[in-house]
C-alpha positions in Angstrom: 0.3 26.0 -7.9 0.2 23.2 -5.7 1.0 19.0 -5.9 -2.3 17.0 -4.9 -1.4 13.3 -4.2 -4.6 11.4 -4.7 -4.6 7.5 -3.9 -5.7 4.2 -5.2 -9.2 4.2 -4.0 -10.3 7.8 -5.9 -8.0 7.4 -9.0 -11.2 5.5 -10.9 -12.7 9.3 -10.3 -9.1 11.5 -11.8 -9.0 9.4 -15.0 -6.8 7.4 -13.3 -4.2 10.2 -12.4 -2.0 9.6 -9.1 -0.7 13.3 -9.0 -2.1 16.8 -10.5 -1.0 20.0 -9.9 -3.1 23.3 -9.6 -3.7 26.8 -8.8 -5.0 28.4 -5.5 -4.1 30.3 -2.8 -5.2 28.1 -0.2 -5.8 24.9 0.5 -9.6 25.1 -0.2 -9.0 26.8 -3.4 -6.9 24.0 -4.9 -9.3 21.7 -3.7 -12.1 23.0 -5.4 -10.5 23.4 -8.8 -9.8 19.3 -9.0 -13.2 18.8 -8.2 -13.8 21.4 -10.8 -11.8 19.3 -12.9 -12.7 16.3 -11.7 -17.1 16.6 -10.7 -16.8 12.7 -9.6 -14.7 13.4 -7.2 -16.3 15.8 -4.7 -19.1 13.8 -4.0 -16.2 11.5 -1.8 -14.6 14.8 -0.7 -18.0 17.2 0.0 -20.6 16.6 2.2 -23.7 18.7 0.5 -22.3 21.6 2.9 -18.8 21.7 1.4 -17.6 20.4 4.6 -14.5 17.1 4.3 -15.9 14.0 4.4 -15.4 11.9 8.0 -13.4 9.2 6.1 -11.6 11.6 4.4 -8.4 13.5 5.6 -6.3 16.2 3.4 -2.8 16.6 4.8 -0.9 20.0 3.8 2.7 18.4 4.0 1.8 16.5 6.6 -0.3 18.8 9.1 -4.3 18.0 8.8 -5.9 20.9 8.0 -9.4 19.7 9.2 -7.6 21.4 12.4 -6.1 23.9 10.4 -9.6 24.7 8.1 -9.0 24.6 4.6 -9.8 27.5 3.2 -7.6 29.2 5.7 -4.9 27.6 4.4 -2.3 29.1 2.4 -0.9 27.5 0.0 2.8 27.7 -2.0 3.9 26.6 -5.0 6.3 23.9 -2.9 3.3 22.3 -1.6 1.8 19.1 -1.4 -1.6 18.4 -0.5 -2.2 14.5 0.0 -5.7 13.0 0.2 -6.1 10.2 2.8 -9.1 7.8 2.6 -9.5 5.0 5.0 -9.1 1.8 3.6 -10.1 -2.0 4.7 -7.0 -4.4 3.6 -6.2 -6.9 5.6 -8.0 -10.3 6.1 -11.4 -10.9 6.7 -12.6 -12.5 10.0 -15.4 -14.2 11.9 -14.3 -19.3 19.4 -13.6 -21.7 21.2 -12.5 -20.2 25.1 -9.4 -19.2 25.2 -7.3 -21.3 27.9 -6.6 -19.6 31.2 -3.6 -17.7 31.5 -0.4 -19.6 32.6 1.4 -18.5 35.6 4.1 -15.9 34.7 7.1 -16.9 33.4 10.1 -15.5 35.4 13.0 -18.1 33.9 14.0 -19.0 30.8 15.3 -22.4 30.4 18.4 -23.5 28.3 16.4 -24.7 25.1 15.2 -21.0 24.8 18.5 -19.3 26.3 19.9 -20.2 23.0 17.2 -20.1 20.9 16.7 -16.2 21.2 20.8 -15.5 21.5 20.6 -12.5 19.3 18.2 -11.1 21.5 20.2 -11.1 24.3 22.9 -10.2 23.4 21.4 -7.0 22.3 21.1 -4.5 25.5 18.3 -3.3 24.1 16.9 -6.5 25.0 18.4 -8.3 26.7 17.0 -11.3 30.3 14.3 -8.6 31.2 13.3 -7.6 27.9 13.4 -11.6 26.3 10.9 -12.1 29.6 9.1 -9.3 29.1 7.8 -11.0 25.6 7.8 -14.3 26.8 5.0 -12.6 29.4 3.1 -10.8 27.0 -0.6 -11.4 25.8 -0.9 -10.6 22.2 -3.9 -11.3 20.1 -4.0 -11.1 16.1 -7.0 -10.2 14.7 -6.6 -11.9 11.3 -3.9 -14.7 10.3 -4.2 -13.5 6.6 -2.3 -11.0 4.8 -1.7 -9.2 7.4 -2.0 -12.2 9.8 0.4 -13.9 7.9 3.7 -12.6 8.7 2.8 -11.1 12.3 2.1 -14.7 13.4 5.5 -15.9 12.4 7.2 -13.0 13.2 5.3 -12.8 16.5 5.9 -16.2 16.9 9.6 -16.2 16.9 10.4 -13.6 18.5 9.4 -15.3 21.6 5.5 -14.0 22.3 4.2 -16.3 25.4 0.8 -15.9 24.6 -0.4 -15.3 21.1 -4.3 -15.6 20.3 -5.4 -15.9 17.2 -9.0 -14.4 15.3 -10.4 -16.4 12.0 -13.2 -18.4 11.2 -11.9 -18.8 7.1 -10.4 -22.2 5.4 -7.0 -21.0 3.7 -8.1 -20.7 -0.7 -5.7 -20.9 -3.1 -6.4 -17.3 -3.9 -4.8 -16.6 -0.5 -1.7 -18.5 -1.1 -0.4 -15.1 -3.0 0.5 -13.5 -0.2 -0.5 -14.9 3.1 3.2 -17.2 3.6 2.1 -18.4 6.8 0.0 -21.1 4.5 1.2 -23.5 1.6 -0.5 -25.3 -0.8 -0.7 -28.3 1.3 -3.8 -26.2 3.7 -6.1 -25.5 0.7 -9.0 -26.1 2.1 -7.9 -26.5 5.8 -8.5 -24.1 8.4 -6.8 -21.5 8.9 -6.7 -21.4 12.7 -5.5 -24.6 12.2 -2.5 -23.7 9.5 -1.1 -20.5 11.5 -1.0 -22.4 14.1 0.9 -25.7 13.2 3.3 -22.7 11.0 3.4 -21.3 14.4 4.4 -24.1 16.4 7.0 -25.0 13.7 9.4 -22.0 14.2 8.6 -21.6 18.0 7.0 -24.8 20.4 7.3 -22.2 23.2 5.2 -20.4 22.5 1.1 -20.3 24.2 -1.8 -20.0 21.0 -5.5 -19.5 21.6 -7.7 -20.1 19.3 -10.6 -17.9 18.9 -12.6 -19.7 15.7 -15.5 -16.7 15.2 -16.2 -13.9 14.1 -15.5 -11.0 16.5 -19.0 -9.4 16.8 -20.4 -6.8 19.4 -21.4 -9.6 21.5 -17.9 -11.2 22.2 -15.1 -8.7 21.6 -14.7 -7.6 25.2 -14.3 -11.0 26.3 -12.3 -11.9 23.9 -10.2 -8.3 23.7 -9.8 -8.4 27.7 -7.2 -10.8 28.4 -4.4 -9.3 25.9 -1.8 -6.6 26.7 -1.8 -6.2 23.1 -4.3 -5.9 20.4 -3.4 -6.5 16.5 -5.7 -5.1 13.5 -5.2 -7.2 10.4 -8.3 -7.2 9.4 -10.1 -5.8 5.8 -13.4 -4.3 6.4 -15.2 -1.3 8.0 -17.8 -2.7 10.7 -14.6 -4.7 12.1 -11.8 -1.8 12.1 -14.2 0.0 14.5 -15.6 -2.6 16.6 -11.7 -3.1 17.7 -11.0 0.4 17.5 -13.9 1.3 20.3 -13.4 -2.1 21.9 -9.5 -1.3 22.4 -10.7 2.1 24.0 -13.8 1.0 25.6 -10.4 -1.8 27.4 -7.1 0.6 27.3 -5.8 -1.9 25.2 -3.3 -0.1 22.3 -3.9 -1.0 18.9 -1.4 -1.4 16.1 -4.2 -0.7 13.0 -2.2 -2.0 9.4 -4.3 -1.6 6.2 -2.9 -2.6 2.9 -4.7 -2.2 -0.8 -2.9 -2.2 -4.3 0.4 -0.9 -3.7 0.1 1.6 -0.9 -0.2 0.7 3.4 -0.3 2.4 6.2 0.5 1.5 10.4 0.6 3.1 13.3 -0.8 3.0 17.1 -4.4 3.9 18.2 -5.0 4.1 21.0 -1.6 4.4 23.9 -1.6 6.3 26.4 -3.2 9.5 25.2 -3.0 8.9 21.5 -5.5 9.2 18.7 -7.7 6.2 18.1 -8.7 5.0 14.8 -12.8 7.8 15.3 -9.5 10.9 15.9 -8.8 10.3 12.1 -11.6 8.8 10.6 -15.1 10.2 12.3 -17.2 7.8 10.2 -16.6 5.2 7.9 -17.1 5.3 3.7 -20.4 4.5 1.7 -20.7 0.5 1.0 -18.5 0.2 -1.7 -16.6 3.7 -2.3 -13.0 1.6 -1.4 -12.5 -1.8 -2.7 -11.7 -4.2 -0.3 -8.3 -6.3 -1.8 -10.4 -9.2 -3.3 -11.8 -6.4 -5.1 -9.4 -3.8 -6.0 -6.5 -6.5 -5.9 -3.2 -5.9 -3.7 1.1 -7.0 -4.1 1.6 -10.1 -2.3 4.5 -8.4 -0.9 2.7 -5.6 0.8 1.0 -7.3 3.6 4.5 -8.2 4.1 5.8 -5.1 4.9 3.2 -3.8 6.8 2.8 -6.7 8.5 6.8 -6.9 9.9 5.8 -3.5 11.1 2.9 -4.0 12.9 5.1 -7.0 14.5 7.6 -4.4 15.2 5.9 -1.3 16.8 4.2 -4.5 18.8 7.5 -5.6 20.4 8.9 -2.0 20.8 5.5 -1.9 23.0 5.8 -5.3 25.0 9.6 -4.0 25.5 8.9 -0.2 26.3 11.9 0.5 24.1 12.1 3.0 20.8 9.3 5.8 19.7 6.3 3.9 19.0 4.3 5.7 16.0 1.9 6.9 18.4 0.6 10.2 16.6 1.8 8.8 13.5 0.1 7.8 10.4 3.3 5.3 8.1 2.2 5.3 5.2 4.1 3.5 2.6 3.6 3.4 -1.5 5.7 0.3 -3.3 5.8 1.2 -6.8 7.2 4.6 -5.5 8.8 2.5 -2.3 9.2 5.6 -0.2 7.5 6.3 3.0 5.4 9.1 4.2 5.0 10.1 8.0 1.9 12.2 8.5 0.9 13.8 11.9 -2.3 12.7 14.1 -3.8 14.4 16.2 -6.0 13.1 19.6 -9.4 14.8 19.0 -11.1 16.5 21.7 -14.5 15.9 20.4 -13.6 12.2 19.4 -17.1 9.7 20.8 -15.1 7.3 21.8 -11.7 8.9 23.3 -12.5 13.1 23.9 -13.6 14.7 26.6 -16.9 13.9 26.0 -17.7 10.0 25.3 -20.2 9.2 23.7 -20.0 6.0 23.0 -19.6 3.9 25.7 -20.6 0.7 25.0 -20.0 -1.4 21.9 -22.5 -0.5 19.1 -23.8 -2.4 15.2 -20.9 -1.9 13.8 -22.4 -3.5 10.5 -25.3 -1.5 10.4 -22.7 2.0 11.8 -20.9 1.0 7.8 -24.5 1.1 6.3 -24.2 -2.3 5.5 -26.8 -5.4 5.4 -26.3 -8.1 8.2 -25.2 -11.9 7.1 -24.9 -14.5 9.4 -22.9 -16.1 6.2 -20.2 -14.3 3.3 -22.5 -12.2 1.6 -23.2 -13.8 -1.9 -23.0 -11.2 -4.9 -25.9 -8.3 -5.6 -28.8 -8.8 -7.2 -31.1 -7.3 -8.8 -34.3 -7.3 -10.9 -34.0 -9.2 -14.4 -30.9 -10.7 -13.5 -29.8 -13.9 -15.7 -28.3 -17.1 -14.9 -25.2 -17.8 -17.0 -26.1 -20.9 -18.2 -29.6 -18.8 -19.6 -26.6 -16.9 -20.8 -24.9 -19.8 -23.0 -27.9 -21.1 -23.7 -29.1 -17.2 -25.8 -25.2 -17.3 -27.2 -26.3 -21.5 -28.7 -29.2 -20.9 -30.4 -27.9 -17.3 -31.9 -30.1 -14.7 -29.4 -29.8 -11.3 -30.7 -28.4 -9.5 -27.3 -25.1 -7.5 -26.3 -22.8 -9.1 -23.7 -20.6 -6.5 -21.7 -17.8 -7.0 -19.6 -17.4 -4.9 -17.2 -14.4 -5.7 -15.3 -10.6 -3.7 -15.6 -8.8 -4.5 -19.1 -6.1 -6.6 -17.0 -8.8 -8.9 -16.1 -10.1 -8.9 -19.3 -6.7 -11.0 -20.3 -7.0 -13.1 -17.6 -10.5 -14.7 -18.7 -13.5 -14.0 -21.4 -16.6 -15.2 -22.6 -16.6 -16.0 -26.3 -18.1 -12.9 -27.8 -18.4 -10.5 -23.9 -17.0 -6.7 -25.5 -14.9 -4.7 -22.7 -16.9 -1.6 -21.8 -15.7 -0.9 -17.7 -17.9 0.0 -15.2 -15.7 3.0 -14.8 -15.6 4.3 -18.7 -19.4 3.3 -19.1 -21.0 6.6 -18.8 -18.5 8.2 -21.5 -19.0 5.5 -23.7 -23.5 4.6 -23.2 -23.3 5.8 -27.0 -21.9 3.1 -28.6 -24.7 1.1 -26.9 -28.3 0.6 -28.3 -30.8 1.8 -25.5 -33.7 -0.6 -28.0 -31.5 -3.9 -27.8 -30.9 -6.4 -25.0 -27.9 -6.4 -23.2 -25.9 -8.8 -20.3 -23.6 -6.8 -18.7 -21.0 -9.7 -16.4 -18.2 -8.6 -14.7 -16.5 -10.7 -11.9 -18.6 -12.1 -9.7 -22.4 -9.3 -10.4 -20.9 -6.4 -7.5 -20.0 -4.5 -10.4 -22.7 -5.2 -13.7 -24.9 -4.9 -10.8 -23.9 -1.5 -10.6 -23.5 -1.0 -14.1 -27.7 -2.5 -14.8 -28.9 0.1 -12.2 -27.1 2.8 -14.2 -28.3 1.0 -17.3 -31.7 1.2 -16.5 -31.8 5.2 -14.9 -30.4 6.0 -18.3 -33.0 4.8 -20.1 -31.4 0.9 -20.9 -35.0 -1.0 -20.2 -33.9 -3.8 -21.5 -30.2 -4.4 -19.6 -29.7 -7.3 -17.4 -26.7 -9.0 -14.9 -25.7 -12.0 -15.2 -25.4 -13.0 -11.8 -22.2 -14.8 -9.9 -19.9 -12.8 -13.1 -17.7 -15.1 -14.5 -16.6 -16.8 -11.3 -19.8 -18.6 -11.8 -19.8 -19.1 -15.7 -16.6 -20.7 -14.8 -19.1 -23.4 -12.5 -22.2 -23.5 -13.7 -20.9 -24.0 -18.0 -16.6 -23.4 -18.7 -14.8 -24.7 -15.7 -12.0 -24.7 -18.0 -12.3 -20.7 -17.4 -9.7 -19.7 -14.6 -11.3 -18.0 -11.5 -8.3 -15.3 -9.9 
């Protein structure tokens, strides 16, 4: 019997279990037992040919079984199998031209010596190390959850030139975790707010604005002027774009990602170490791994992961310690436990392997199976959608229809539409018998995405009169009842 750790994004396919113990003489047999118990997991773990999917890694203790062979890897009662899917959580990223780099700083002023005195008295840093920090050039991709602690602490540490890539504005929902912004900054550009906070901490650092979406057209031009790239994004196209650009330019990629109570951190593309594609050759299908906006995140979590990224960045600049190259650090806030898994450089990697096929940046939206949007995408719209104002009119008239809420119970507690019936999307297949195929059914969620999936499933199951309420309860708050809180 081996213990299997199921990560948060995949628990929806395993009756919300985080740990199960199953029999098997090999890792392959244990995984087969797992997918037999939870059939919905199978398509997310294996291809039709029975191979592990490229966006999922499985570790036996701390060894990647992709290299050992799942069917040849024996397991014992003391062993633990960890399923580690790619997660993208961080901060959404969308330029003003960066100012020319200043001449290398060769001295510290009297004020700087006082400011950095606690560094200077450490023999591992000293004057020489602090000058390295002053001369360093670091690019932060994103000024949100991960970028907030990164920006504050790298500025405080005295990193001489810091570039910031972001296009978003501060929203009330950011304030639970993005500590670089304050209530007074709501509605301001994140770049303006972040730069004000960082300059308030340390006016001696140079801050470059890149107010743009990072794309295949501009990434190499933006990244080339910096020594180290720190990835704090929350979407897979930008993750792969940053990785490939770092590999092509020979820049280290300090990686962090977050989701609910879990985080990951490592350093990719550094001195012969693996890159992001070595770990995840391909992205998961769109919608499989929810973003922080959809799945939530403990507000403190990006602080922990962002500080790990900041620490690794400073270590790389100073050339001290042991960077987390070839090691994936996993953090579980609920268990208050750090775990470390070995990462291997894949000789067949298309980005950094022996026979590279990625010699230029590609279309990453297409690679990740996502539609192109010049502006943030609207909620999913399907045939037969109904506007919230029409739903309100039907309720006022007393029309006969069933209004189902496919959000999670904890969301239902935040706010709800009177008369709605809670059937979470994950429970819908098991609760179809509670619904009548002849009834008109209107489904809603937070923004219209999950309810769109629910309506597609209902129509495939014979519920021809199912409709999706456009924009979800957020649109209800905007158009029908402003007293309904947004979240």
